[in-house]
N, C-alpha and C positions, 0 to 999 in steps of 0.2 A: 602725457596723462589728459583723459576728458572727464567731466564732472556731470553728473546728471541730479537735479536736485528737484525734491519734493518734498519739504518739510526737512528731509536729510539728505546728507551729501552721499553720494555714492561714487567711487573712484575707480575706473576702470584700468582693469590690470591683466586682461586677457580676452580674446574672442575664440569661442568654440567651434563657431557654425556661422556662414555669412551669406545667403542669397538674396534675390528681389523681393521674396515674401518675409523674411526672418532673419535677424541677428541672433547669436545667442551668445552674451557676454559675461564673463568673470568679472566680480568687482568686490572692493570692501567698501565696510561702512563706518566712519570714524577712524577707528584703528586696523592696521593692515596685520591682522592675526588669524590663526584659522578659524577660530568661534565667531568672525565677523565677514564670512565670505558669501557671496550670494552669486545665484544665477540671475540672470536678466534677459527676459525672452522681449526682445525688440520688434513691435510688428506694426504694420503701415496703418493709421488710424483713417480707413477708406471704406465706403458703401460696402464692397463684397468681403468686408472683415468682419462688420459689425455682427455679425451672430456668433463669431468667435467671442468677439469684446463681450456682448451680453452675457456669455454663458460665463466668463470669467468675473464680472461683475456680480453677477449672482451667486457664484461661488464664494468671493471675495466676503460678499456681504450676509453669508449664511449665517445660522446660528451654527451649524456643523463646520464652520471654517475649518480649512487646512491649515493646523499650526504652524507647517513651514511657509505658508503665503505670507511672504512679509508685506507686499505693497502692489497696489494697483493704481496707474495713474497715465494721464496722457500729457504727452508734450512736444511740441514742434512736430506735429502730424503723424506722431507715433503714439502709441500705448503700449507700456510698461508691465509685465506679468513678472513680479518677482519674487523669488524663493529662496529660503536659506540653501546653501551648500558645504556640502562634506566631502574632504577629497580624500577618498579611501577605495580599496578595492571591490568592484562588482563582485554577483556570485559565481557569474562562470570564471574568474578567475580563482575563487576561495573554493569552489568546488567543483573544479576539474575531476575528471576520474582519478587522475594520480593522487589527487589530495583529500578525496572524498573518503576519509576515514573515521571521521566522527562518530559517535555512538549513535545508531540507528533512531533510537526513541529523541535525542537532543534536534537531529536534523528533522526530524518531523514536528516537533515543537517549535522549530524555527519555522519552517514551512507554513506552519498555522499560522504565527505571528505575521509573516507577509501577507497572508490572504484576509488577514483582518484589516492590514493596513491599507492594501489594495481596494477593500470593500469602500473604506470611508473617503475614497477618491473618487467616487462615482457621481460626483456632481460636476467634474471637469466635462471640456468639450470632448467629444468622443474620439477625435483626432490626438488630443493630447493624452486621452487615456491609454492609448493604445501606445504610444510613446512612452511612458513611464511603466506600465506592464512588461515592457520587454526587459530579458534577465540582463541586458549591458546596462540599465537605467537604474538596477535593484543593487545596491550597495551594503557592504557590513564594515563596521567597523572594529578596532580591537577590544571594544567592550561589549562585541556580538549585537551592537544597536544596528537597528535597519533604518538606512538613509535611501531615501527615493532620491534619483538625479531629476530634477525638472528640467530637463533638456527637451524642449520642444521644436527639434529642427524640423522633424518629420510630420508636423502638424497638419501642413499642407497637402503632402503626399495621402496622408490618411483620413483627407475630408469623407471620402466614400465609404468608409469604413464602418463596421457595427459593433455590438457586443460579441457576435462569433469571433472576431479577430481579436478581441480582448482574451477570450478564453485559448484560442490558440497561444497567445503570448503565455497567459498562465499554465497550459500545459507545458511550454518550453520551461518555464520556471520548475516545474515540479520533476521533470526528467533530468535539470540540471541539478537537482540535489539529492534526487535518489535513483542516480541513472545506473547503479550497481543492482539496485533491488530491481529496476525496470529492465534490465538486462536479462534477467533470470525469466527462460519461455513460458513456465508453468505459473507465473504471478499473476493469476489472471483478473484478481481484484483490481491490483494497480492499473492493468491494462486496459480494463474496462473505463475508469475514470481517465485515463490519457487519451481514449479513444472517444470518450465524449467530448472533452475538451476540442480535440481536434475538428470534430463535428460541430462544434457549438452550439449544442443543444441544452446546455444548462439555462436555466432562467434566471438565475443569482448566484454571486460569488459564495453565498451562505451555503446555498445547496451543494455546491461543489466542496466547500470547506467539509461538510458534513460525510460527503461520499469519499472524501482523500481521507477523514480520519478512521472511518470503517475499514478501508481497504489498508491502511498503515497498520491496522490491528491484526488482520489476516497475514500481512505480508511478515510481520514479525513471527508468526509462527508457524507458518508454512513454507517460507522463502529457502529455507535449508534444504527442508524434506523435497520440495520441488527441484531445486538444483539437483540434489542426488540423485532424483528419478529420472530427470533430462541424462543426467551423466550415465546412467546404468541402462537407458533406453539406447544410446548409442552403441554400447557392447552386450547388444541382449545375444548375437550370437555368439561372440568368446564365453560369455556368462553360462549359455545352454551347453555350450560343448565341453566347460568345465563342470556343471552340474553333472552331467552324462558320465563322466571320467569318475568323478567322485562317488556316483552312487554304485557305478560297478566294482570299484575299488573297496567299496565298504561291503557291497555284497560279497565279495572275494573272501576279502577278511572275515566278514562273518562266518562263512562256510568252515573256512581254514579253522578259524578257532572253535567250531561246534565239533568240527572232529578231533581236533586235537584235546577238547575237553572231554569226549566220550571216551577216548582212549586212557587218558590219566586216569578218569575218574574211577575204571573198573582195576586200574592197577592199583590206586590209593586204597580202595575197599580190600583188595585181598592182602594188602599188607599190615591195615591197619586195625584188622578184625584182633580185641582184645580178647583173652580166654579168662574168665573170672571162675575160681572155683569155689562151690559151695557145698559142703562135705564132699561126697563122693561123684558129685555132678559138675560136669565141666560146660558153662553157660558163656555163649559167644554173642547174644544179642540179637540173634537172627529172628526169634520169635517174637511177635508184636504182641506190645502190649497195650491192652484197648480197654483196661480196667478204669483209667482217669479221664478217658475222651467224656465229653458231655454230650448228649443228645437232645437238641431242642426241635421242640414242633413248631416253632413261632415260625410264620412266614419274611423271608428276607425283602426289606423294603427296595424296590427298584427307583433309582432317580428318572423323575417323569422328563419328559422333554418338553420345554415352552417353544411357543409359536409365536411370530409377529403380526398376529392376526388383532387389526383395530388398535394400533397403539395412537393415543391422541395425543400431541403436544399444543400445550396453549401458545399464540401468536406472540406473546411477549416474553416468551422464557428464554433464558441467559444461557445458552448453548451455542458451541462455534456453529458456522455455516458458511457455506459457499455461495454466492450470487452466479445465477444461470440466465443468460438471456435467451428468451423463449424463441424458439422457432416458428415459423409458419407448420402447421399441422401438429404440433405438440400436444401432448395428452400427459396430464400426471403419472399415470401408469406407464406410459413408454418411457417417459424421463427417468422413470425410477428403475425400470429395467436396463436401460442403457447406463445408468450413472451407478446404481448399486448393485445391478445384476440380481434384484431382487423387488418383484413387483407388489410384493405385500406391505411393502413400506409407502405406499401410496396415501394409505390415511394418515401415518404422520407428516407426512411432506405436505399435503392437504390444509391438516389443522393447524399445522406453525405457520402456513400462508394466509390462515383464514379462509379458506375455499371450501369448496365441497369436490370429492374424489371425481366427480362426471364434468366440473364445472368448464366451459369452452376458455382456453387461454390466448390472451392477447399477443400476437407476435411483437419483438420488440421491448416489451415489460420484462421485468426482473422478477425471477422465482427464488426463494431463498431454500438451498439445498442443506439441512442441518447434517453435521458430521454422524456418519455411520456409529462410530465408537460413542460419540457423546449420547446417540439415542438409546444405545445398549444400556450404559450408564446409569442413564434416567429412567428406563423400566427395570431396570435391577434394583434401584432403589425405592 
């Protein structure tokens, strides 16, 4: 046993990592119970580590101090950054593909809590932030509570990292929890978020959270349909042959039915004529009686056809849409021709995005493409 003292006693019970730059220790405080476990990151208090120490000092004394940041002190040429520790499985264990059976909404809500938790850790040194955003250091206990394992064993390896590396780690977290949905080829909204994480283009975790929430909404309504489209596309030739077979069979059956119906109709008419005697006259019903027919001089109304001319949608209108990443040389009319097969919807798309029809588009930015069915429902109302 070894004791570390700074106002309280920490008793060492294990070592998670040890090298010339850092030791990561497990200890308990006062009583050896699950609620009194701590991680002690022991770092040499030397000149080249002063930048890291200052960052930890600022984080520890900030008004937004991390609740789990228990203590920071210098002792015997080392400084100790001490955090609460909860021994529970990480999300890679709890959300493996075989175990990822939770309701989609629940997993999205849990993921949103993780992002809010990671956002509150932004004052940590960048090397430490890269450590804690790794899926291996994000844990979940039996009460579904998020626990971060503040194990900074790789803090010195991450010294030259940036926020782009943090977003890459968060992309791995998202994929871990939503890997089934991310595996659907046509789930474009979620793939856009994962692609932006991989590229490290986000300016904040909050911006990422907003994009993810919108992608989750799209995924919930389209992922099953997209999966079916993908499966159908794999069997396109088989479906085409089957359709041709069914069409030919239906045509043959129709001709046979019409022929049979024509033959049996004449037979039925010949055998079903009823003779009615009125006095000395036998009436067979062959003479057409037109006395009760109404003669109308009113013109019949015909249903007018509607067109898509100049449909305007408000930019904030609450209808379903998909995000489209604008390519070089794209125009709104060209996108409508490819996406909807209908260039007349250019006015609807441009007004929904608060743009003019002929406005020059910026490659790499997002264009909202409203659902064609949603446009039809909106205009009919």
